[in-house]
N, CA, C and O atoms as CSV, one atom per row, in Angstrom:
chain,resi,resn,atom,element,x,y,z
A,1,MET,N,N,0.985,-1.299,0.033
A,1,MET,CA,C,0.096,0.167,-0.042
A,1,MET,C,C,0.987,1.295,0.045
A,1,MET,O,O,0.807,2.235,-0.730
A,2,ALA,N,N,1.897,1.327,0.860
A,2,ALA,CA,C,2.910,2.493,0.839
A,2,ALA,C,C,3.403,2.639,-0.340
A,2,ALA,O,O,3.566,3.793,-0.738
A,3,ARG,N,N,3.760,1.542,-1.185
A,3,ARG,CA,C,4.776,1.679,-2.298
A,3,ARG,C,C,3.664,2.150,-3.332
A,3,ARG,O,O,4.180,2.772,-4.261
A,4,LYS,N,N,2.396,2.041,-3.427
A,4,LYS,CA,C,1.442,2.710,-4.462
A,4,LYS,C,C,1.474,4.012,-4.272
A,4,LYS,O,O,1.849,4.767,-5.168
A,5,GLN,N,N,1.016,4.519,-2.871
A,5,GLN,CA,C,1.138,5.786,-2.536
A,5,GLN,C,C,2.198,6.498,-2.914
A,5,GLN,O,O,2.073,7.694,-3.176
A,6,ARG,N,N,3.442,5.834,-2.998
A,6,ARG,CA,C,4.582,6.608,-3.143
A,6,ARG,C,C,4.844,6.886,-4.590
A,6,ARG,O,O,5.468,7.861,-5.008
A,7,PHE,N,N,4.327,5.970,-5.290
A,7,PHE,CA,C,4.533,5.825,-6.854
A,7,PHE,C,C,3.471,7.112,-7.517
A,7,PHE,O,O,3.820,7.962,-8.336
A,8,ARG,N,N,2.280,6.978,-6.976
A,8,ARG,CA,C,1.375,7.916,-7.160
A,8,ARG,C,C,1.721,9.484,-6.924
A,8,ARG,O,O,1.345,10.383,-7.677
A,9,GLU,N,N,2.397,9.639,-5.907
A,9,GLU,CA,C,3.025,10.837,-5.419
A,9,GLU,C,C,3.998,11.591,-6.442
A,9,GLU,O,O,3.993,12.775,-6.778
A,10,GLU,N,N,4.984,10.350,-6.903
A,10,GLU,CA,C,5.975,10.853,-7.938
A,10,GLU,C,C,5.616,11.140,-9.155
A,10,GLU,O,O,6.220,11.957,-9.850
A,11,GLU,N,N,4.265,10.282,-9.645
A,11,GLU,CA,C,3.562,10.785,-10.842
A,11,GLU,C,C,2.963,11.871,-10.919
A,11,GLU,O,O,2.840,12.477,-11.984
A,12,GLU,N,N,2.532,12.251,-9.876
A,12,GLU,CA,C,1.881,13.650,-9.766
A,12,GLU,C,C,2.826,14.762,-9.864
A,12,GLU,O,O,2.483,15.839,-10.352
A,13,ALA,N,N,4.068,14.528,-9.394
A,13,ALA,CA,C,5.093,15.590,-9.126
A,13,ALA,C,C,5.862,15.938,-10.544
A,13,ALA,O,O,6.583,16.916,-10.739
A,14,ALA,N,N,5.538,14.916,-11.468
A,14,ALA,CA,C,6.410,15.021,-12.785
A,14,ALA,C,C,5.868,16.294,-13.512
A,14,ALA,O,O,4.691,16.628,-13.373
A,15,VAL,N,N,6.724,16.984,-14.275
A,15,VAL,CA,C,6.347,18.162,-14.961
A,15,VAL,C,C,6.482,17.806,-16.428
A,15,VAL,O,O,7.494,17.300,-16.912
A,16,ASP,N,N,5.405,18.104,-17.082
A,16,ASP,CA,C,5.496,17.837,-18.477
A,16,ASP,C,C,5.835,18.775,-19.192
A,16,ASP,O,O,5.182,19.807,-19.038
A,17,MET,N,N,6.976,18.788,-20.243
A,17,MET,CA,C,7.696,19.607,-21.033
A,17,MET,C,C,7.128,19.907,-22.345
A,17,MET,O,O,7.577,20.801,-23.063
A,18,THR,N,N,6.190,19.197,-22.643
A,18,THR,CA,C,5.747,19.028,-24.045
A,18,THR,C,C,5.143,20.196,-24.731
A,18,THR,O,O,5.425,20.536,-25.880
A,19,PRO,N,N,4.045,20.960,-23.724
A,19,PRO,CA,C,3.759,22.138,-24.227
A,19,PRO,C,C,4.533,23.325,-24.402
A,19,PRO,O,O,4.360,24.199,-25.252
A,20,MET,N,N,5.443,23.264,-23.470
A,20,MET,CA,C,6.686,24.501,-23.465
A,20,MET,C,C,7.511,24.081,-24.784
A,20,MET,O,O,7.957,24.984,-25.494
A,21,LEU,N,N,7.665,23.115,-25.032
A,21,LEU,CA,C,8.665,22.794,-26.434
A,21,LEU,C,C,8.010,22.864,-27.556
A,21,LEU,O,O,8.618,23.065,-28.607
A,22,ASP,N,N,6.549,22.697,-27.514
A,22,ASP,CA,C,5.844,22.926,-28.606
A,22,ASP,C,C,5.763,24.480,-28.935
A,22,ASP,O,O,5.841,24.856,-30.105
A,23,ILE,N,N,5.612,25.334,-27.936
A,23,ILE,CA,C,5.542,26.702,-28.156
A,23,ILE,C,C,6.715,27.255,-28.645
A,23,ILE,O,O,6.612,28.213,-29.411
A,24,VAL,N,N,8.144,26.705,-28.257
A,24,VAL,CA,C,9.362,26.903,-28.554
A,24,VAL,C,C,9.541,26.757,-30.028
A,24,VAL,O,O,10.056,27.575,-30.790
A,25,PHE,N,N,9.062,25.653,-30.296
A,25,PHE,CA,C,9.231,25.223,-31.795
A,25,PHE,C,C,8.657,26.032,-32.688
A,25,PHE,O,O,9.206,26.375,-33.735
A,26,ILE,N,N,7.224,26.474,-32.231
A,26,ILE,CA,C,6.270,27.472,-33.033
A,26,ILE,C,C,6.970,28.566,-33.069
A,26,ILE,O,O,6.979,29.210,-34.118
A,27,MET,N,N,7.672,28.995,-31.996
A,27,MET,CA,C,8.100,30.687,-32.045
A,27,MET,C,C,9.447,30.364,-33.263
A,27,MET,O,O,9.533,30.940,-34.347
A,28,LEU,N,N,10.126,29.618,-32.897
A,28,LEU,CA,C,11.223,29.133,-33.863
A,28,LEU,C,C,11.031,29.485,-35.204
A,28,LEU,O,O,11.675,30.325,-35.832
A,29,ILE,N,N,9.943,28.670,-35.673
A,29,ILE,CA,C,9.571,28.522,-37.104
A,29,ILE,C,C,8.991,30.039,-37.494
A,29,ILE,O,O,9.378,30.575,-38.533
A,30,PHE,N,N,8.035,30.706,-36.598
A,30,PHE,CA,C,7.756,32.102,-36.988
A,30,PHE,C,C,8.728,33.028,-37.115
A,30,PHE,O,O,8.466,34.080,-37.697
A,31,PHE,N,N,9.977,32.794,-36.602
A,31,PHE,CA,C,10.881,33.619,-36.568
A,31,PHE,C,C,11.846,33.526,-37.813
A,31,PHE,O,O,12.452,34.480,-38.301
A,32,ILE,N,N,11.884,32.247,-38.236
A,32,ILE,CA,C,12.537,31.903,-39.485
A,32,ILE,C,C,11.891,32.211,-40.782
A,32,ILE,O,O,12.515,32.568,-41.782
A,33,VAL,N,N,10.533,32.046,-40.710
A,33,VAL,CA,C,9.469,32.386,-41.905
A,33,VAL,C,C,9.629,34.031,-41.931
A,33,VAL,O,O,9.887,34.551,-43.016
A,34,THR,N,N,9.484,34.830,-40.798
A,34,THR,CA,C,9.445,36.263,-40.955
A,34,THR,C,C,10.826,36.834,-41.188
A,34,THR,O,O,10.809,37.966,-41.671
A,35,THR,N,N,11.866,36.378,-40.987
A,35,THR,CA,C,13.031,36.912,-41.364
A,35,THR,C,C,13.414,37.108,-42.839
A,35,THR,O,O,13.169,36.360,-43.786
A,36,SER,N,N,14.062,38.269,-42.822
A,36,SER,CA,C,14.209,38.594,-44.398
A,36,SER,C,C,15.586,38.417,-44.485
A,36,SER,O,O,16.379,39.012,-43.755
A,37,PHE,N,N,15.973,37.440,-45.547
A,37,PHE,CA,C,17.167,37.084,-45.666
A,37,PHE,C,C,17.874,37.987,-46.728
A,37,PHE,O,O,17.298,38.011,-47.815
A,38,VAL,N,N,18.960,38.700,-46.625
A,38,VAL,CA,C,19.840,39.609,-47.594
A,38,VAL,C,C,20.858,38.852,-48.066
A,38,VAL,O,O,21.609,38.250,-47.298
A,39,LYS,N,N,21.005,38.803,-49.625
A,39,LYS,CA,C,21.765,38.034,-50.532
A,39,LYS,C,C,22.996,39.043,-50.829
A,39,LYS,O,O,22.992,39.869,-51.742
A,40,GLU,N,N,23.954,38.857,-49.989
A,40,GLU,CA,C,25.225,39.705,-50.246
A,40,GLU,C,C,25.798,39.327,-51.386
A,40,GLU,O,O,25.469,38.298,-51.975
A,41,ALA,N,N,26.816,40.231,-51.841
A,41,ALA,CA,C,27.516,39.992,-52.961
A,41,ALA,C,C,28.953,38.914,-52.718
A,41,ALA,O,O,29.466,38.214,-53.591
A,42,GLY,N,N,29.329,39.019,-51.477
A,42,GLY,CA,C,30.210,38.429,-50.951
A,42,GLY,C,C,31.656,38.768,-51.031
A,42,GLY,O,O,32.500,37.968,-50.627
A,43,ILE,N,N,31.949,39.835,-51.500
A,43,ILE,CA,C,32.828,40.442,-51.878
A,43,ILE,C,C,33.082,41.777,-50.851
A,43,ILE,O,O,32.069,42.202,-50.295
A,44,GLU,N,N,34.335,42.446,-50.573
A,44,GLU,CA,C,34.511,43.895,-50.125
A,44,GLU,C,C,34.956,44.478,-51.308
A,44,GLU,O,O,35.929,43.999,-51.891
A,45,VAL,N,N,34.220,45.692,-51.839
A,45,VAL,CA,C,34.711,46.596,-52.662
A,45,VAL,C,C,35.109,48.053,-51.814
A,45,VAL,O,O,34.801,48.421,-50.680
A,46,LYS,N,N,35.927,48.698,-52.885
A,46,LYS,CA,C,36.053,50.179,-52.387
A,46,LYS,C,C,35.198,51.039,-53.342
A,46,LYS,O,O,35.417,51.391,-54.501
A,47,LYS,N,N,34.124,51.283,-52.484
A,47,LYS,CA,C,33.236,52.287,-53.421
A,47,LYS,C,C,33.817,53.822,-53.261
A,47,LYS,O,O,34.544,54.308,-52.395
A,48,PRO,N,N,33.238,54.368,-54.383
A,48,PRO,CA,C,33.516,55.721,-54.600
A,48,PRO,C,C,32.712,56.632,-53.662
A,48,PRO,O,O,31.583,56.263,-53.336
A,49,LYS,N,N,33.110,57.574,-53.289
A,49,LYS,CA,C,32.561,58.669,-52.492
A,49,LYS,C,C,31.282,59.243,-53.144
A,49,LYS,O,O,31.457,59.669,-54.285
A,50,ALA,N,N,30.162,59.328,-52.695
A,50,ALA,CA,C,29.162,60.176,-53.281
A,50,ALA,C,C,28.380,60.934,-52.151
A,50,ALA,O,O,28.006,60.612,-51.024
A,51,ALA,N,N,28.247,62.522,-53.214
A,51,ALA,CA,C,27.686,63.388,-52.305
A,51,ALA,C,C,26.012,63.151,-51.924
A,51,ALA,O,O,25.447,63.457,-50.874
A,52,GLN,N,N,25.517,62.598,-52.960
A,52,GLN,CA,C,24.212,62.409,-52.726
A,52,GLN,C,C,23.479,61.048,-52.383
A,52,GLN,O,O,22.346,60.740,-52.752
A,53,ALA,N,N,24.418,60.223,-51.537
A,53,ALA,CA,C,24.131,58.731,-51.650
A,53,ALA,C,C,23.015,58.829,-50.408
A,53,ALA,O,O,22.977,59.505,-49.380
A,54,GLN,N,N,22.108,57.807,-51.008
A,54,GLN,CA,C,20.716,57.669,-49.948
A,54,GLN,C,C,20.683,56.061,-49.810
A,54,GLN,O,O,21.111,55.259,-50.641
A,55,THR,N,N,20.154,55.813,-48.726
A,55,THR,CA,C,20.022,54.458,-48.187
A,55,THR,C,C,18.872,53.569,-48.780
A,55,THR,O,O,17.770,54.090,-48.609
A,56,LYS,N,N,18.847,52.564,-49.323
A,56,LYS,CA,C,17.712,51.528,-49.743
A,56,LYS,C,C,17.297,50.563,-48.883
A,56,LYS,O,O,17.955,49.552,-48.638
A,57,LYS,N,N,15.951,50.893,-48.284
A,57,LYS,CA,C,15.513,49.633,-47.175
A,57,LYS,C,C,15.238,48.565,-47.764
A,57,LYS,O,O,15.506,47.540,-47.139
A,58,ASN,N,N,14.618,48.419,-49.147
A,58,ASN,CA,C,13.901,47.241,-49.603
A,58,ASN,C,C,14.745,46.532,-50.543
A,58,ASN,O,O,14.219,45.710,-51.294
A,59,ALA,N,N,15.953,46.745,-50.589
A,59,ALA,CA,C,16.939,45.693,-51.386
A,59,ALA,C,C,17.449,44.622,-50.890
A,59,ALA,O,O,18.047,44.829,-49.835
A,60,ASN,N,N,17.441,43.376,-51.308
A,60,ASN,CA,C,17.950,42.097,-50.830
A,60,ASN,C,C,18.880,41.620,-51.521
A,60,ASN,O,O,19.594,40.763,-51.000
A,61,ILE,N,N,19.105,42.006,-52.762
A,61,ILE,CA,C,20.112,41.220,-53.919
A,61,ILE,C,C,21.237,42.440,-54.251
A,61,ILE,O,O,21.024,43.523,-54.796
A,62,PHE,N,N,22.354,41.954,-53.795
A,62,PHE,CA,C,23.653,42.894,-54.129
A,62,PHE,C,C,24.354,41.897,-55.261
A,62,PHE,O,O,24.330,40.667,-55.288
A,63,ILE,N,N,25.036,42.894,-56.260
A,63,ILE,CA,C,26.041,42.282,-57.226
A,63,ILE,C,C,27.521,43.034,-57.000
A,63,ILE,O,O,27.598,44.253,-57.154
A,64,GLY,N,N,28.293,42.510,-56.754
A,64,GLY,CA,C,29.442,43.027,-56.505
A,64,GLY,C,C,30.602,43.000,-57.778
A,64,GLY,O,O,30.758,41.959,-58.416
A,65,ILE,N,N,31.271,44.036,-58.041
A,65,ILE,CA,C,32.146,43.988,-59.386
A,65,ILE,C,C,33.205,44.529,-58.821
A,65,ILE,O,O,33.275,45.604,-58.225
A,66,ARG,N,N,34.210,43.575,-59.075
A,66,ARG,CA,C,35.776,43.982,-58.352
A,66,ARG,C,C,36.543,44.785,-59.551
A,66,ARG,O,O,36.022,44.893,-60.661
A,67,GLU,N,N,37.631,45.258,-59.288
A,67,GLU,CA,C,38.402,46.150,-60.011
A,67,GLU,C,C,38.862,45.389,-61.311
A,67,GLU,O,O,38.886,45.919,-62.422
A,68,ASN,N,N,39.215,44.124,-61.055
A,68,ASN,CA,C,39.651,43.296,-62.237
A,68,ASN,C,C,38.416,42.638,-63.080
A,68,ASN,O,O,38.630,41.777,-63.934
A,69,GLY,N,N,37.167,43.091,-62.785
A,69,GLY,CA,C,35.991,42.705,-63.480
A,69,GLY,C,C,35.201,41.370,-63.111
A,69,GLY,O,O,34.231,40.863,-63.675
A,70,GLU,N,N,35.893,40.973,-62.024
A,70,GLU,CA,C,34.988,39.720,-61.872
A,70,GLU,C,C,33.629,40.311,-60.885
A,70,GLU,O,O,33.606,41.203,-60.037
A,71,ILE,N,N,32.670,39.508,-61.339
A,71,ILE,CA,C,31.333,39.736,-60.905
A,71,ILE,C,C,31.037,38.695,-59.773
A,71,ILE,O,O,31.242,37.499,-59.982
A,72,TRP,N,N,30.470,39.229,-58.362
A,72,TRP,CA,C,30.134,38.248,-57.692
A,72,TRP,C,C,28.616,38.434,-57.043
A,72,TRP,O,O,28.153,39.544,-56.781
A,73,MET,N,N,27.926,37.213,-56.828
A,73,MET,CA,C,26.729,37.387,-56.840
A,73,MET,C,C,26.350,35.989,-55.731
A,73,MET,O,O,26.574,34.809,-56.000
A,74,ASP,N,N,25.746,36.505,-54.489
A,74,ASP,CA,C,25.384,35.421,-53.496
A,74,ASP,C,C,26.601,34.442,-53.054
A,74,ASP,O,O,26.489,33.216,-53.033
A,75,LYS,N,N,27.875,35.211,-52.676
A,75,LYS,CA,C,28.976,34.776,-52.384
A,75,LYS,C,C,29.796,33.955,-53.418
A,75,LYS,O,O,30.790,33.313,-53.080
A,76,ARG,N,N,29.328,34.006,-54.703
A,76,ARG,CA,C,29.951,33.145,-55.724
A,76,ARG,C,C,30.355,33.942,-56.834
A,76,ARG,O,O,29.543,34.745,-57.294
A,77,GLN,N,N,31.477,33.839,-57.323
A,77,GLN,CA,C,31.811,34.363,-58.721
A,77,GLN,C,C,31.068,33.828,-59.933
A,77,GLN,O,O,30.847,32.635,-60.144
A,78,VAL,N,N,30.687,34.905,-60.750
A,78,VAL,CA,C,29.823,34.402,-61.923
A,78,VAL,C,C,30.412,35.196,-63.412
A,78,VAL,O,O,31.142,36.186,-63.446
A,79,ASP,N,N,29.964,34.589,-64.352
A,79,ASP,CA,C,30.307,35.308,-65.555
A,79,ASP,C,C,29.197,36.226,-65.707
A,79,ASP,O,O,28.144,36.101,-65.081
A,80,VAL,N,N,29.508,37.426,-66.790
A,80,VAL,CA,C,28.646,38.135,-67.064
A,80,VAL,C,C,27.294,37.823,-67.668
A,80,VAL,O,O,26.273,38.498,-67.536
A,81,GLU,N,N,27.443,36.669,-68.368
A,81,GLU,CA,C,26.557,35.931,-69.274
A,81,GLU,C,C,25.528,35.350,-68.320
A,81,GLU,O,O,24.374,35.142,-68.694
A,82,ARG,N,N,25.974,35.069,-67.001
A,82,ARG,CA,C,25.159,34.091,-66.063
A,82,ARG,C,C,24.571,34.887,-65.132
A,82,ARG,O,O,23.926,34.266,-64.288
A,83,VAL,N,N,24.600,36.464,-64.986
A,83,VAL,CA,C,24.045,37.113,-64.198
A,83,VAL,C,C,22.503,36.972,-64.029
A,83,VAL,O,O,21.947,36.903,-62.933
A,84,SER,N,N,21.834,36.934,-65.308
A,84,SER,CA,C,20.558,37.014,-65.204
A,84,SER,C,C,19.887,35.875,-65.011
A,84,SER,O,O,18.701,35.956,-64.691
A,85,ALA,N,N,20.503,34.605,-65.165
A,85,ALA,CA,C,20.170,33.166,-64.575
A,85,ALA,C,C,20.181,33.260,-63.094
A,85,ALA,O,O,19.209,32.909,-62.425
A,86,ASN,N,N,21.288,33.736,-62.571
A,86,ASN,CA,C,21.546,33.969,-61.196
A,86,ASN,C,C,20.481,34.766,-60.388
A,86,ASN,O,O,19.921,34.484,-59.329
A,87,LEU,N,N,20.362,35.942,-61.280
A,87,LEU,CA,C,19.280,36.759,-60.865
A,87,LEU,C,C,17.734,36.261,-60.567
A,87,LEU,O,O,16.976,36.613,-59.664
A,88,GLU,N,N,17.555,35.427,-61.518
A,88,GLU,CA,C,16.060,34.752,-61.731
A,88,GLU,C,C,16.163,33.754,-60.459
A,88,GLU,O,O,15.165,33.616,-59.752
A,89,ASN,N,N,17.247,33.122,-60.186
A,89,ASN,CA,C,17.184,32.273,-59.160
A,89,ASN,C,C,16.840,33.126,-57.756
A,89,ASN,O,O,15.858,32.930,-57.040
A,90,LEU,N,N,17.819,34.049,-57.559
A,90,LEU,CA,C,17.531,34.666,-56.427
A,90,LEU,C,C,16.134,35.354,-56.281
A,90,LEU,O,O,15.627,35.427,-55.161
A,91,LEU,N,N,15.531,35.834,-57.323
A,91,LEU,CA,C,14.285,36.482,-57.310
A,91,LEU,C,C,13.324,35.351,-56.899
A,91,LEU,O,O,12.470,35.569,-56.039
A,92,ALA,N,N,13.445,34.123,-57.505
A,92,ALA,CA,C,12.573,33.004,-57.155
A,92,ALA,C,C,12.505,32.790,-55.511
A,92,ALA,O,O,11.449,32.598,-54.909
A,93,GLU,N,N,13.483,32.840,-55.045
A,93,GLU,CA,C,13.681,32.731,-53.382
A,93,GLU,C,C,13.080,33.762,-52.646
A,93,GLU,O,O,12.419,33.488,-51.644
A,94,GLN,N,N,13.263,35.140,-53.102
A,94,GLN,CA,C,12.692,36.300,-52.633
A,94,GLN,C,C,12.577,37.440,-53.459
A,94,GLN,O,O,13.536,37.971,-54.021
A,95,GLN,N,N,11.278,37.858,-53.541
A,95,GLN,CA,C,10.958,39.026,-54.211
A,95,GLN,C,C,11.269,40.165,-53.711
A,95,GLN,O,O,11.001,40.399,-52.532
A,96,THR,N,N,11.901,41.104,-54.517
A,96,THR,CA,C,12.558,42.417,-54.420
A,96,THR,C,C,12.351,43.203,-55.588
A,96,THR,O,O,12.223,42.667,-56.689
A,97,GLU,N,N,12.302,44.568,-55.411
A,97,GLU,CA,C,11.937,45.683,-56.474
A,97,GLU,C,C,13.401,46.264,-56.807
A,97,GLU,O,O,13.530,46.822,-57.896
A,98,THR,N,N,14.378,46.185,-56.054
A,98,THR,CA,C,15.632,46.899,-56.201
A,98,THR,C,C,16.788,45.827,-56.165
A,98,THR,O,O,16.787,44.968,-55.283
A,99,VAL,N,N,17.781,45.881,-57.135
A,99,VAL,CA,C,18.931,45.308,-57.037
A,99,VAL,C,C,19.969,46.178,-56.949
A,99,VAL,O,O,19.996,47.158,-57.694
A,100,ILE,N,N,20.909,45.957,-56.080
A,100,ILE,CA,C,22.133,47.119,-55.781
A,100,ILE,C,C,23.572,46.393,-56.147
A,100,ILE,O,O,24.059,45.349,-55.714
A,101,ILE,N,N,24.057,47.335,-57.097
A,101,ILE,CA,C,25.401,46.981,-57.849
A,101,ILE,C,C,26.598,47.712,-57.021
A,101,ILE,O,O,26.847,48.913,-57.128
A,102,GLN,N,N,27.304,46.800,-56.174
A,102,GLN,CA,C,28.576,47.507,-55.341
A,102,GLN,C,C,29.766,47.371,-56.256
A,102,GLN,O,O,30.516,46.395,-56.242
A,103,ALA,N,N,29.879,48.326,-56.986
A,103,ALA,CA,C,31.280,48.505,-58.056
A,103,ALA,C,C,32.161,48.972,-57.223
A,103,ALA,O,O,31.982,49.873,-56.403
A,104,ASP,N,N,33.329,48.239,-57.462
A,104,ASP,CA,C,34.771,49.016,-56.909
A,104,ASP,C,C,34.964,50.369,-58.001
A,104,ASP,O,O,34.675,50.498,-59.191
A,105,LYS,N,N,35.515,51.178,-57.122
A,105,LYS,CA,C,35.791,52.921,-57.868
A,105,LYS,C,C,36.614,52.497,-59.057
A,105,LYS,O,O,36.577,53.277,-60.008
A,106,GLY,N,N,37.467,51.240,-59.210
A,106,GLY,CA,C,38.343,51.127,-60.268
A,106,GLY,C,C,37.849,50.037,-61.174
A,106,GLY,O,O,38.580,49.475,-61.990
A,107,ALA,N,N,36.470,49.735,-60.982
A,107,ALA,CA,C,35.823,48.666,-62.019
A,107,ALA,C,C,35.773,49.456,-63.439
A,107,ALA,O,O,35.831,50.682,-63.540
A,108,LYS,N,N,35.660,48.567,-64.484
A,108,LYS,CA,C,35.573,49.540,-65.841
A,108,LYS,C,C,33.859,49.353,-66.194
A,108,LYS,O,O,33.088,48.394,-66.145
A,109,HIS,N,N,33.741,50.608,-66.520
A,109,HIS,CA,C,32.511,51.230,-66.904
A,109,HIS,C,C,31.715,50.144,-67.788
A,109,HIS,O,O,30.512,49.948,-67.618
A,110,GLY,N,N,32.389,49.537,-68.629
A,110,GLY,CA,C,31.822,48.583,-69.625
A,110,GLY,C,C,31.255,47.339,-68.903
A,110,GLY,O,O,30.211,46.769,-69.221
A,111,VAL,N,N,32.099,46.985,-67.868
A,111,VAL,CA,C,31.333,45.509,-67.337
A,111,VAL,C,C,30.203,46.232,-66.302
A,111,VAL,O,O,29.273,45.471,-66.034
A,112,VAL,N,N,30.144,47.213,-65.842
A,112,VAL,CA,C,29.069,47.774,-64.846
A,112,VAL,C,C,27.935,47.725,-65.859
A,112,VAL,O,O,26.906,47.100,-65.599
A,113,VAL,N,N,28.110,48.398,-67.056
A,113,VAL,CA,C,26.804,48.214,-67.844
A,113,VAL,C,C,26.266,47.027,-68.396
A,113,VAL,O,O,25.052,46.908,-68.556
A,114,LYS,N,N,27.198,46.004,-68.745
A,114,LYS,CA,C,26.889,44.729,-69.214
A,114,LYS,C,C,26.023,43.963,-67.915
A,114,LYS,O,O,25.080,43.201,-68.128
A,115,VAL,N,N,26.432,44.247,-66.802
A,115,VAL,CA,C,25.770,43.709,-65.635
A,115,VAL,C,C,24.375,44.254,-65.464
A,115,VAL,O,O,23.448,43.487,-65.204
A,116,MET,N,N,24.149,45.876,-65.635
A,116,MET,CA,C,22.941,46.358,-65.775
A,116,MET,C,C,22.156,45.857,-66.745
A,116,MET,O,O,20.979,45.654,-66.450
A,117,ASP,N,N,22.562,45.588,-67.934
A,117,ASP,CA,C,21.718,44.914,-69.095
A,117,ASP,C,C,21.291,43.854,-68.657
A,117,ASP,O,O,20.074,43.709,-68.772
A,118,GLN,N,N,22.039,42.776,-68.034
A,118,GLN,CA,C,21.535,41.469,-67.596
A,118,GLN,C,C,20.409,41.560,-66.544
A,118,GLN,O,O,19.527,40.704,-66.491
A,119,ILE,N,N,20.456,42.563,-65.749
A,119,ILE,CA,C,19.520,42.711,-64.874
A,119,ILE,C,C,18.209,43.014,-65.445
A,119,ILE,O,O,17.178,42.418,-65.132
A,120,LYS,N,N,18.305,44.168,-66.477
A,120,LYS,CA,C,16.987,44.689,-66.938
A,120,LYS,C,C,16.391,43.614,-67.996
A,120,LYS,O,O,15.196,43.592,-68.287
A,121,ALA,N,N,17.467,42.618,-68.605
A,121,ALA,CA,C,17.083,41.534,-69.333
A,121,ALA,C,C,16.374,40.626,-68.538
A,121,ALA,O,O,15.555,39.930,-69.138
A,122,THR,N,N,16.516,40.439,-67.107
A,122,THR,CA,C,15.827,39.558,-66.336
A,122,THR,C,C,14.327,40.249,-65.942
A,122,THR,O,O,13.266,39.653,-66.130
A,123,ASP,N,N,14.395,41.199,-65.538
A,123,ASP,CA,C,12.948,41.776,-65.298
A,123,ASP,C,C,13.115,43.360,-65.602
A,123,ASP,O,O,13.835,44.073,-64.903
A,124,ASP,N,N,12.379,43.841,-66.712
A,124,ASP,CA,C,12.516,45.075,-66.936
A,124,ASP,C,C,12.045,46.272,-65.856
A,124,ASP,O,O,12.398,47.451,-65.867
A,125,ALA,N,N,11.170,45.622,-64.954
A,125,ALA,CA,C,10.481,46.513,-63.698
A,125,ALA,C,C,11.659,46.684,-62.699
A,125,ALA,O,O,11.551,47.681,-61.985
A,126,LEU,N,N,12.804,45.888,-62.493
A,126,LEU,CA,C,13.712,45.917,-61.472
A,126,LEU,C,C,14.464,47.203,-61.609
A,126,LEU,O,O,14.986,47.552,-62.668
A,127,LYS,N,N,14.508,48.009,-60.312
A,127,LYS,CA,C,15.269,49.169,-60.230
A,127,LYS,C,C,16.575,48.675,-59.661
A,127,LYS,O,O,16.788,47.828,-58.793
A,128,ILE,N,N,17.585,49.600,-60.540
A,128,ILE,CA,C,19.171,49.245,-60.326
A,128,ILE,C,C,19.626,50.506,-59.477
A,128,ILE,O,O,19.460,51.674,-59.829
A,129,SER,N,N,20.198,50.101,-58.357
A,129,SER,CA,C,21.162,51.089,-57.535
A,129,SER,C,C,22.382,50.677,-57.757
A,129,SER,O,O,22.747,49.546,-58.079
A,130,ILE,N,N,23.198,51.906,-57.523
A,130,ILE,CA,C,24.739,51.863,-57.651
A,130,ILE,C,C,24.960,52.388,-56.078
A,130,ILE,O,O,24.653,53.488,-55.619
A,131,ALA,N,N,25.573,51.286,-55.415
A,131,ALA,CA,C,26.190,51.566,-54.054
A,131,ALA,C,C,27.556,52.576,-54.094
A,131,ALA,O,O,28.528,52.465,-54.842
A,132,GLY,N,N,27.346,53.449,-53.196
A,132,GLY,CA,C,28.461,54.461,-53.061
A,132,GLY,C,C,28.763,54.623,-51.615
A,132,GLY,O,O,27.953,54.315,-50.741
A,133,ALA,N,N,29.957,55.119,-51.375
A,133,ALA,CA,C,30.444,55.297,-49.842
A,133,ALA,C,C,29.842,56.786,-49.422
A,133,ALA,O,O,30.108,57.749,-50.140
A,134,LYS,N,N,29.180,56.912,-48.466
A,134,LYS,CA,C,28.970,58.093,-47.789
A,134,LYS,C,C,29.872,59.117,-47.555
A,134,LYS,O,O,29.522,60.116,-46.926
């Protein structure tokens, strides 16, 4: 009899952690889904100074152009002909209306224009911004 009573007391004293774990997992899923992921170019460029520089709030896709003409998207080097295909993949993952080009101050103008042409070929409605240092 004493053994049954002791077992019943231990059973009543147990804490059920399942509801708390459910809430934690639901919150985790909520924060993952609502987080806005920014696709960085993956390189550090020396941007030229700009007197009228403005900050864009809604841009999530960055394309970096180095001084030697290398083009970087999503932390990968890409050819200028593949910019449009890579941009389509990034736009499928996240919708944005602005693409930011981070060109090194020594980058050739022709490479920047080719990248801009590839962006417009992907979606003519996309806005293109050139990143400059403040």
